[in-house]
VEXRO-513076 format. One record per atom (N, C-alpha, C): residue in one letter; x, y, z. Coordinates in steps of 0.05 Angstrom, whole numbers, padded with zeros to 5 digits, always signed. Layout:
<sites>
AXYZ
...
</sites>
This chain:
<sites>
M+00215+00188-00837
M+00240+00188-00822
M+00251+00161-00817
S+00276+00156-00810
S+00288+00131-00807
S+00288+00123-00776
G+00279+00143-00761
G+00278+00136-00732
G+00305+00141-00718
K+00325+00150-00732
K+00352+00156-00720
K+00351+00184-00714
P+00366+00191-00694
P+00368+00220-00684
P+00382+00236-00708
E+00371+00261-00708
E+00383+00279-00729
E+00402+00296-00714
R+00426+00296-00718
R+00447+00313-00705
R+00438+00323-00677
G+00441+00306-00656
G+00432+00315-00631
G+00404+00315-00624
G+00386+00308-00642
G+00357+00309-00638
G+00348+00280-00626
T+00323+00278-00625
T+00311+00253-00612
T+00298+00236-00635
P+00296+00211-00633
P+00286+00195-00652
P+00256+00201-00655
D+00246+00198-00681
D+00217+00202-00686
D+00200+00177-00675
V+00190+00181-00653
V+00175+00158-00639
V+00145+00161-00647
R+00134+00140-00660
R+00108+00141-00667
R+00091+00121-00649
I+00072+00132-00633
I+00057+00113-00617
I+00028+00111-00631
P+00021+00086-00631
P-00007+00082-00643
P-00029+00098-00627
K-00045+00111-00644
K-00069+00127-00633
K-00087+00111-00614
A-00092+00088-00621
A-00110+00071-00604
A-00097+00065-00577
L-00070+00061-00577
L-00057+00054-00549
L-00057+00080-00534
V-00053+00104-00547
V-00054+00128-00530
V-00083+00132-00520
E-00103+00126-00533
E-00130+00131-00528
E-00135+00109-00504
K-00127+00086-00504
K-00131+00067-00482
K-00118+00081-00455
L-00095+00089-00458
L-00081+00102-00436
L-00097+00124-00424
V-00104+00144-00440
V-00120+00165-00433
V-00148+00158-00418
K-00161+00139-00429
K-00186+00128-00417
K-00182+00112-00392
G-00159+00106-00386
G-00154+00087-00364
G-00156+00059-00368
D-00159+00050-00391
D-00163+00022-00400
D-00135+00008-00400
L-00114+00024-00399
L-00086+00015-00399
L-00071+00030-00377
Q-00056+00014-00361
Q-00040+00028-00342
Q-00013+00039-00352
L-00003+00057-00340
L+00024+00069-00350
L+00045+00046-00352
G+00047+00030-00334
G+00066+00008-00333
G+00063-00010-00360
Q+00038-00016-00366
Q+00031-00031-00387
Q+00038-00017-00414
F+00033+00010-00415
F+00039+00024-00438
F+00068+00025-00443
L+00085+00026-00422
L+00113+00024-00424
L+00126-00003-00428
G+00105-00023-00429
G+00116-00049-00434
G+00126-00065-00410
M+00121-00054-00386
M+00130-00066-00361
M+00110-00090-00354
T+00120-00114-00348
T+00104-00135-00339
T+00098-00131-00309
R+00076-00146-00301
R+00069-00148-00273
R+00092-00159-00256
E+00106-00178-00266
E+00130-00190-00253
E+00151-00171-00248
R+00155-00155-00269
R+00176-00135-00267
R+00168-00113-00244
L+00146-00105-00246
L+00136-00083-00227
L+00138-00096-00197
F+00133-00123-00194
F+00135-00132-00167
F+00166-00135-00160
E+00181-00139-00182
E+00212-00141-00175
E+00220-00114-00163
Y+00210-00091-00176
Y+00217-00063-00164
Y+00202-00061-00135
A+00180-00072-00131
A+00170-00069-00106
A+00186-00084-00084
A+00197-00105-00091
A+00214-00123-00074
A+00239-00104-00066
V+00250-00091-00086
V+00272-00073-00080
V+00262-00051-00065
G+00240-00039-00068
G+00231-00018-00051
G+00226-00026-00021
H+00216-00051-00019
H+00211-00062+00008
H+00239-00066+00022
K+00260-00075+00008
K+00285-00077+00020
K+00298-00051+00030
M+00291-00030+00011
M+00303-00004+00018
M+00287+00007+00045
L+00263+00001+00046
L+00250+00009+00070
L+00260-00006+00094
Q+00263-00032+00092
Q+00275-00046+00115
Q+00303-00038+00120
A+00318-00026+00101
A+00347-00017+00106
A+00347+00011+00118
G+00322+00024+00120
G+00321+00052+00130
G+00325+00072+00109
R+00326+00063+00083
R+00329+00082+00058
R+00301+00091+00053
T+00288+00105+00069
T+00260+00110+00066
T+00251+00128+00042
R+00270+00149+00038
R+00265+00166+00017
R+00264+00151-00011
L+00285+00132-00014
L+00288+00116-00039
L+00263+00098-00040
A+00255+00085-00019
A+00230+00068-00018
A+00208+00084-00028
L+00202+00109-00019
L+00181+00127-00025
L+00183+00133-00053
D+00204+00139-00066
D+00207+00144-00094
D+00198+00119-00111
I+00206+00096-00104
I+00199+00071-00116
I+00169+00065-00112
F+00159+00067-00091
F+00128+00062-00087
F+00111+00081-00102
Q+00119+00108-00101
Q+00104+00130-00117
Q+00106+00123-00145
G+00130+00113-00156
G+00130+00105-00185
G+00113+00082-00189
L+00113+00063-00173
L+00096+00039-00178
L+00067+00045-00178
T+00058+00063-00156
T+00030+00070-00159
T+00022+00086-00183
A+00041+00100-00196
A+00035+00114-00221
A+00035+00092-00243
A+00054+00077-00244
A+00056+00056-00265
A+00032+00035-00264
A+00025+00029-00241
A-00001+00009-00239
A-00018+00017-00216
P-00035+00039-00221
P-00051+00050-00201
P-00074+00029-00193
Q-00079+00007-00208
Q-00099-00013-00203
Q-00088-00033-00182
E-00062-00032-00174
E-00052-00055-00158
E-00051-00045-00129
P-00068-00057-00114
P-00070-00050-00084
P-00044-00054-00069
A-00030-00072-00074
A-00003-00078-00062
A+00015-00056-00061
F+00014-00042-00084
F+00035-00016-00086
F+00025+00005-00070
H-00003+00009-00069
H-00012+00031-00050
H-00007+00022-00021
T-00012-00001-00013
T-00006-00010+00014
T+00023-00006+00019
Q+00043-00013+00003
Q+00068-00008+00010
Q+00077+00020+00010
L+00065+00039-00008
L+00068+00067-00006
L+00060+00077+00021
A+00035+00066+00030
A+00026+00073+00056
A+00044+00067+00079
A+00055+00044+00078
A+00074+00034+00097
A+00096+00052+00099
T+00108+00060+00076
T+00128+00080+00078
T+00123+00106+00086
L+00100+00116+00078
L+00090+00142+00088
L+00089+00142+00118
L+00077+00118+00129
L+00075+00116+00158
L+00101+00118+00173
T+00122+00104+00161
T+00147+00104+00172
T+00158+00131+00173
M+00151+00150+00155
M+00159+00178+00154
M+00138+00195+00171
E+00121+00184+00187
E+00104+00196+00202
E+00084+00216+00188
R+00080+00209+00162
R+00059+00224+00145
R+00035+00208+00148
V+00022+00209+00169
V-00001+00191+00176
V-00025+00195+00158
D-00032+00221+00154
D-00056+00229+00136
D-00051+00216+00106
A-00028+00220+00096
A-00022+00210+00070
A-00021+00179+00072
A-00011+00168+00093
A-00011+00138+00093
A-00041+00127+00095
F-00056+00141+00110
F-00085+00132+00112
F-00099+00135+00083
D-00093+00156+00070
D-00106+00158+00043
D-00095+00135+00026
A-00069+00129+00026
A-00060+00107+00009
A-00073+00080+00017
Y-00076+00075+00044
Y-00090+00051+00053
Y-00119+00053+00041
Q-00130+00075+00042
Q-00158+00078+00032
Q-00161+00070+00002
R-00140+00078-00013
R-00139+00073-00043
R-00135+00044-00046
A-00119+00031-00032
A-00114+00003-00034
A-00140-00014-00028
L-00153-00005-00006
L-00178-00016+00001
L-00200-00014-00017
A-00201+00011-00030
A-00221+00014-00054
A-00217-00005-00077
L-00192-00010-00081
L-00186-00030-00102
L-00191-00058-00093
D-00187-00066-00069
D-00190-00091-00058
D-00197-00091-00029
G-00223-00090-00022
G-00231-00089+00006
G-00222-00111+00025
S-00211-00133+00013
S-00202-00152+00031
S-00169-00156+00032
H-00157-00133+00025
H-00127-00135+00027
H-00118-00133+00056
G-00108-00153+00065
G-00102-00157+00094
G-00084-00137+00106
D-00060-00132+00090
D-00040-00115+00098
D-00050-00085+00100
A-00071-00078+00082
A-00083-00052+00081
A-00101-00049+00105
L-00117-00072+00110
L-00134-00071+00132
L-00120-00065+00160
V-00098-00080+00162
V-00082-00076+00186
V-00070-00047+00191
G-00059-00037+00167
G-00046-00010+00167
G-00069+00010+00173
R-00091+00009+00160
R-00111+00028+00167
R-00123+00024+00192
G-00124+00001+00204
G-00137-00005+00231
G-00119+00007+00252
E-00091+00006+00246
E-00073+00016+00267
E-00074+00047+00265
I-00080+00058+00244
I-00083+00087+00242
I-00108+00096+00255
L-00128+00080+00248
L-00155+00088+00264
L-00152+00086+00293
L-00139+00065+00304
L-00134+00064+00334
L-00117+00089+00342
R-00097+00096+00330
R-00081+00117+00335
R-00097+00144+00339
R-00116+00146+00319
R-00134+00171+00318
R-00156+00167+00339
G-00158+00145+00351
G-00179+00144+00375
G-00206+00134+00363
N-00206+00123+00338
N-00229+00113+00327
N-00229+00079+00332
V-00231+00075+00359
V-00226+00047+00367
V-00246+00026+00353
P-00272+00033+00350
P-00288+00012+00338
P-00282+00004+00311
E-00278+00022+00295
E-00270+00019+00267
E-00240+00006+00262
G-00223+00015+00282
G-00197+00003+00282
G-00196-00027+00288
L-00211-00035+00309
L-00214-00061+00315
L-00227-00078+00294
K-00248-00067+00281
K-00262-00078+00260
K-00242-00087+00237
D-00224-00066+00229
D-00205-00072+00209
D-00184-00095+00217
L-00176-00093+00242
L-00156-00114+00249
L-00169-00140+00253
S-00196-00143+00262
S-00207-00169+00263
S-00213-00181+00236
R-00219-00160+00216
R-00225-00169+00191
R-00199-00181+00177
A-00178-00170+00183
A-00151-00179+00174
A-00145-00207+00185
I-00150-00212+00209
I-00146-00239+00220
I-00164-00258+00209
E-00191-00251+00203
E-00210-00269+00192
E-00197-00279+00163
L-00185-00261+00149
L-00174-00267+00123
L-00149-00284+00125
D-00136-00283+00148
D-00108-00299+00154
D-00111-00313+00178
P-00129-00329+00182
P-00131-00343+00208
P-00107-00357+00219
G-00089-00367+00200
G-00065-00381+00209
G-00045-00361+00217
L-00049-00336+00214
L-00028-00314+00221
L-00003-00316+00203
K-00006-00323+00179
K+00019-00329+00164
K+00033-00301+00154
K+00019-00279+00155
K+00031-00254+00147
K+00041-00240+00174
R+00061-00226+00173
R+00069-00209+00195
R+00050-00189+00202
S+00039-00176+00182
S+00018-00155+00192
S-00006-00167+00208
T-00015-00191+00200
T-00034-00205+00216
T-00027-00210+00242
Q-00001-00221+00245
Q+00011-00228+00272
Q+00010-00202+00290
R+00018-00178+00276
R+00017-00155+00291
R-00010-00145+00300
A-00030-00152+00281
A-00058-00143+00289
A-00067-00161+00312
K-00061-00187+00311
K-00069-00205+00334
K-00057-00196+00360
G-00031-00189+00358
G-00018-00178+00382
G-00031-00154+00394
T-00037-00136+00375
T-00053-00109+00382
T-00079-00117+00395
L-00093-00134+00385
L-00118-00141+00395
L-00116-00153+00423
L-00099-00171+00426
L-00093-00183+00454
L-00084-00161+00472
A-00066-00145+00467
A-00060-00125+00487
A-00082-00108+00492
L-00098-00100+00473
L-00122-00081+00480
L-00143-00097+00497
K-00144-00123+00491
K-00163-00140+00510
K-00152-00142+00538
K-00127-00144+00540
K-00114-00143+00566
K-00118-00119+00583
Q-00112-00098+00566
Q-00116-00071+00579
Q-00144-00069+00588
A-00162-00076+00573
A-00190-00071+00579
A-00198-00086+00605
E-00186-00113+00605
E-00193-00128+00627
E-00180-00116+00655
S-00157-00107+00650
S-00143-00094+00672
S-00159-00071+00685
L-00169-00055+00665
L-00186-00031+00674
L-00211-00040+00689
K-00224-00060+00677
K-00248-00071+00688
K-00242-00083+00716
A-00221-00096+00720
A-00216-00106+00747
A-00207-00085+00764
A-00198-00060+00757
A-00189-00041+00773
A-00213-00024+00785
R-00235-00028+00771
R-00258-00010+00778
R-00268-00019+00805
P-00278-00003+00823
P-00289-00008+00847
P-00315-00024+00843
K-00319-00044+00858
K-00345-00062+00857
K-00365-00047+00874
R-00390-00051+00862
R-00413-00035+00876
R-00430-00055+00891
</sites>
């Protein structure tokens, strides 16, 4: 075949068997299979982030779901998907996405902060504090907004604990 469509048909696309086998085995990510560079994927992620910041949550969700399908080994995309899901109050799904990110990179600071915040929300204070503290250890200069938020949360919890301790009657 010439590769040209036949009267309204589709072109005859031939994909090398070795390439398909790599994709099926998981040795090749969908984005790589489609010829998308890492840089291009992160450009899409930047668009998704802008959509989330602009309140276009559904569009951001679509973008990050696509990115996690195209590059399932990239923890940043799972983290951004989780943040989007959390914005939509889909807390369990967000927690799962943070878990996937941390399974890929246990020292992903943004994912640690997100998961830590959910753990605190669920009442699992020791584990939540552990995640927030670990994120701060990874970014002691507080360069990331998520780490700044973690530090603020820890300080607020410390102040609250001190107030409760001071309010207790002395024996």
